[in-house]
N, C-alpha and C positions, 0 to 999 in steps of 0.2 A: 412380698406382695405382687399380685399379678398386674400386669399392665393394666392401665385403664383404657376404656374405649374411647372412639371419636366423641362420642355421645356425652359420655361422662365428662370430657374434658372441657367441651362444650357448654356445659350445665353449670361446671366449677367457673368458668369464665365469666358467665353472663348473669349468674344469679347473685343476691345479695352476700356478702362475705358472710354476714352475721348467721345465714342458713348453713352455708358451709362450715362454720366453726359448732353449730350445733350438732351436725350430723357426727362430726369428729367425736364430740363429747358422748354423744348416744353410743357411737359404737365403742368408746372406752369405758363407759361406765355400765353398760347394758342395754340393749334395745326393749322396746315395748311395742305393743299394738295402741293405735292410735285411731281415732275417728275425727275427721274435719269437716266442720260445716262450711260450706262456699256461698257467699252471699254478694248482693249490692246493694247500696243504701237506696237506691231509686227503685220505681216501677219499670220492668223490662219485659222483653220477649226472650224466653229461653232460647239460647244458640250455642249449646255446650259441645256441639260436634268436635270443631277444631282442637279443644282443650282436651276432651276425651281421648281422642284419637293420639294425641301426643303423648299423655299418661299410659296408654295401652304400648305405646312403643317402647317408651322408659321400662315400663314392667317387663316387658318381653327381652329387652336388652340387658337388664338387670338380673334378670331369671328370680324376680320377685313377684309375686302375685297382688295387685291390688283391687279391693273390692270400689267400683265405683257406681253409687247409686243415684242416678239421675233422677232427682224428684219430679222434675216438670220436664215432660217430653219436649221435644224442640219444637217452637212454633207456640208453646202456651205462655200466657200473660203470667208473670210473676210480681207479686208484692214487695215493695221496699223491706229489705232486712229478713227476708223470707229465704232460706238456703234454696239454691238451685240443684245443688248436688250434695252427697255426702262420700267422702274419699277416706279410705280404710286400710290398713296396712302396717309395714314396719315402719317406725318412726326413723330410723335410721336410713331407709330408701326414700321416704316422702320429705324429709325436713329441708331438703336443697331443692325441692321442686317449685314450690310457692310461687316464687317471683315469676316463671316462667310459664305456669300453666294459667296464672290470672291474667297474663299479658294476652293470653288467646281466649278469654272468657268475656270478660268486661267490655271491651269496645264492641265485640261482636254481638253482643246482647242489646247494648243501647242503640247501635244502628241498626238492628233488627226491629227495635221500637219504632224508632224513627220512619223506617221504610213502611211498617204496618200502617202508621198513622197518616203517612201521605197518600198511601194507597186508598186509603179509606175516604181520605176527604176529596180525592178526584176519581171516585169509582170506576168511572166509564172510561177515563184515560188509561192509556199502555204507558208505561214508564221503562227507560232505558237507563241503566248503572253506569254514570258517567264518572265516576270515583278515582280512576286512574291517575290522573294528573294531580291531584290532591293528596295522594298516599305518600307515607316516609316510606318507600319501597314496596318490594313485591309482596312480603309478607302481610303488610297491612293492607295492599290492595285485594290479596286472596280473601283475607277476612272481611273486608268491607262487602265484596261481591258474594259471597256466603251469607252474609248477614242481610243484605238486600232480598237474596232469594228467600230466606225463612221468614222475614217480616211479609214477604209478598204472598207466599204460600199460606201463612194465616189470615190476610186479608183477603184472600179469594175464598174462603172459607163463610166470609160473611157477604160476598157476592161483587168485590173488587176485582179489577183487572190486573192491578198490580206490576212489579218488574218484570218484563217477557226477555229481557237481553242485556249484553252489556257492550261496552265499547272494544275488548279486547279479545283475541283469541284464547289465551290462557285463562280468562276465568269465565269463558261462556258455558264451561261444562255445568255451572251451578243452575243454569237456565233451560239446562236440556238442548243446547247449542253446541254445534262444532266450531262456530265463529263468531268474533264480534261483530256487532253491527257500526254503521255510519256510513257517511258518504263523502262529504267535503267540509274542511276548515276554511276559515277565513284566508289563509295563506293562499290556498288555491286560487280564490277570487281574484285576489292581488296579482299573483302569477299569470292569471289568463287576462287581466285588464279589464274584464266586464263580467257581470254576473250572468249574460247570458253565454258567453264564450266558455266560461268554467261549466257551465251545465253541458254544453255540447261537448267538450272535451271528456266529461264524465261519462256521458252517454255513449259515446265513441268507444270508449275503453272499456266500458261495462254496459254492454247493450241489452244484456238482460236481466239487468238488474231495475228494480224500481229507483226512481229519480226524486231524491229529495235536495232541494236548494236551498243554500243559506242565501236569503235576500236582503240583509242590513249593512251589507260592507259599505255601500255607497250612500248611505241614508234614503233609500228610494224602494222602501219594501214593497209598498203597493205596485208602484210601476214596475219592478224589475219583476215580479211575482206574475205579474199579469204578462208580461213579456216573455217570461219564459214557458207559461203556460201556452200562450199563442203558437210559439215555436213548437213546442210538441203536445200539440191539442190532442193527438191521438192516445198519447200517455196519459194525459191528464182526462179523457172521458173513459178509459179502461180503469179509473181509480189506481194507476200505478205513479202517482205522482204526488210530491207534497212539497210544501215550503216551510223553511224553517226560520223562526224569529229568536234573533238573539241581541237584540237591539241594545245600545249601549246605555248604562243608567243614567249618562250625563244628559240626553237628548231624548225627544219625543220620536215615536214613529212617525214616517213621513204623512203630512197632513193633519197631524195632531197638536192640540196644546191643551192646556186646562179645560179651556171652555168646550172645546169640542171634543175633549175626552168624555166630560160629562154629560153631553149631548149625545154621544154614542150609547152609553151606558142607560140614560134615559129612554132610548129605543129599544133596549135590548134587555135590560135587567135594572129596572128603576128601583127595584126593592133594596138592590145592594148598596145603594148611596144615600137611602133615606134613613138610616139611623145612625147614633153615634159611630165614628172610626176614629181609631187612633192614627197617629201620623203615618206608620208603617203600613196599616192597612190601606188608608187613601192612597199611598204611594203605588201599592200595589193595583189598586183599582183604576186611578185615573192619574197617576204620576208617569215619569219617564220612563225608558227602559220597556221591558216585555210586561205591559200592564194588561188587566182585563180588557180594557177599553181597545187598546192596540190589537189584541186578539181579535175583539169584535169586527175592528175597522178592517181588517184583511179578509175576515170572513164575508162580509157585507161585499166587497170589492170582488172576491173571487165568485160569489153567488150572482153577483149581478152581470157579470163578465159570461157566466154560463159554466164557471167551473166548479160547480158544486159536489163533484167527486174527489178535489184536490183537497188531502188533509194539511191540517197544520200540525205541525212539530214546534213547540216551544221551549226554551231552555233560558238559564240565567237566573239562578239564585231561587229556585222551587224548593222551598224550605216546608216544613209542616204548615207553619204559617201562611206562606204564600199560597200552598195547595188549598188551604181552607177558603181564603177570599176568594180564591179562582172559581170554587165551587159554587159559592153563595152568589156570584156572578152569573153563573151558569156557562163560563169562557168555553167557547167550542175549541177545546183543544183535543186532538187525536192522540198526541203522543208527547210526553215530557221527557227530555233528558235531563237527567239531575246527577250530581253528585253530594247534595245537600244532606242527604241522610247521614253522612259522616258527623259524628257527635260535635256540637258546637262547643259545648263546656267539657271539656276531656275530665276533669277532675269528676265528673259524673260517672264516667266509666269505670272508676277505681272498684275493682273487686275486690273482696278480703276473704281470707280463709282462716279460720279458729278452730283449735284443737278442743273437740267437746267431750273426749272419752280418752283416759288412758288407761288401758289394761281392763277397760270394763267399769272404770270407776269416772263417773260423770265430773267436769272440773273445767272451769272456765274463767276468763278474767273478769273482775267486776265489772259491771257494766254491759256486759254481754250474756247476761242470765237468759235472756228471751231465746238465745239458740240453746240453752239447756232445756227450757221447754219445747221447742222445736224438736230437739232430739228425743225426749221421752214421747212425744208423739210419733216420732218414726219409728222407735221400738216397739210401741204398742199397735205398729200397723195402720197407722192413721195419717191422713194428709193434713197439710198444714193449712 
């Protein structure tokens, strides 16, 4: 027996053992040509590239051709249960791969769908993918950044701005950039001792960069934003300055309370608070943290002081639902930094692969007959 490649050893170690045993049995009793239908149980945006590239790599290294028929192109909407792709080839060569290509497919498709929805909910805002710290290692980080780029591309076809960059250099290529974006964390504010001093340090170190200042560290978002704007009035007037709001969810932005939050929205988006709202929607509108009222209050203060060209960057829990509420309140957000396109319910990311044909004979387990029907349409050259 020839020595197994590092990739084959990796596959054996990381796949489910019953797939390894299936491969051995098929090799012993005779190989067949099979076709898998690969699908998810919920609607998603097609994001198959990482899975397909991995399968192509395995095919090359094993010297065995696979036919990979991507039914829905990258960025297309896919219904629940509708196969994203069909995978055909030697059963012996494919049997032990299912675990690993499904890992690369399901989470990416769900995250792409989330990014797509978020982008459409706030079509005028640019998004930055801030998923890195929430990922279980770089493989997941790469997958999530890829997904955000796919969902954004789909949303741009419908007029949204979408995700324009990410926080890390390693994943910036998914957005056509060479480096990650970002300016300062809370740790730098604490180190500097004041928001103004942190801004001065940043500008002195990176004089040619735009200045985005995090203003919630001391709970004086409005005061610190105006202080920094006055200090860097030239940057503010040139549109090279932004303030970032990341107010803790346990307190209100400076100067706000429930009554004043309602008053702010009455001035700017009364329709947003004059219909029934769930508790979570009300929190996004007039609650603690980075609410729609908080964003409007900072915009009011900046404009009143003559800093109308200073942009607002918002972060903190911008999920699909929060983006929807922000749009309904016409919250004046220029940029959203978020990693909340990462799927909340991981079980929704579980992709499945079923063999639907053995040596040309359609066959599938009871309850998955719908895949046979899909396979029939595929063989007739029709779309699902």
